[in-house]
C-alpha positions as CSV (number, residue, x, y, z in Angstrom):
1,M,0.0,0.0,0.0
2,K,1.5,3.3,-1.1
3,D,0.6,6.5,0.6
4,T,-0.9,8.6,-2.2
5,T,-1.8,12.3,-1.7
6,L,-5.2,11.7,-3.4
7,F,-6.5,9.6,-0.6
8,T,-5.4,11.4,2.5
9,W,-8.3,11.8,4.9
10,D,-7.4,15.0,6.7
11,N,-10.0,17.4,8.0
12,G,-10.1,19.5,4.9
13,T,-11.1,16.7,2.5
14,F,-13.5,15.2,5.0
15,I,-15.3,18.6,5.4
16,M,-15.4,19.0,1.6
17,V,-16.9,15.6,1.1
18,V,-19.6,16.2,3.8
19,V,-20.4,19.7,2.3
20,F,-20.6,18.2,-1.3
21,G,-22.9,15.4,0.0
22,L,-25.2,17.9,1.8
23,V,-25.4,20.0,-1.4
24,I,-26.4,17.0,-3.5
25,I,-29.0,15.9,-0.9
26,G,-30.4,19.5,-0.8
27,L,-30.7,19.6,-4.6
28,V,-32.5,16.2,-4.8
29,A,-34.8,17.2,-1.9
30,S,-35.7,20.5,-3.6
31,V,-36.5,18.8,-6.9
32,L,-38.7,16.2,-5.1
33,I,-40.5,19.0,-3.2
34,M,-41.1,20.9,-6.5
35,M,-42.4,17.8,-8.2
36,N,-44.8,17.0,-5.3
37,S,-46.0,20.6,-5.2
38,D,-46.6,20.7,-9.0
39,K,-48.6,17.4,-8.7
40,K,-50.7,18.8,-5.8
41,I,-51.4,22.0,-7.7
42,K,-52.5,20.1,-10.8
């Protein structure tokens, strides 16, 4: 196992991964909410 700089799990990369995941979850949730509201209006 070689120590590569791409897979170092320091605090910076961990925070970026968590923020990226939250952004994706937020986008998916907003799309689902918009779809549900459109169906309820129609």
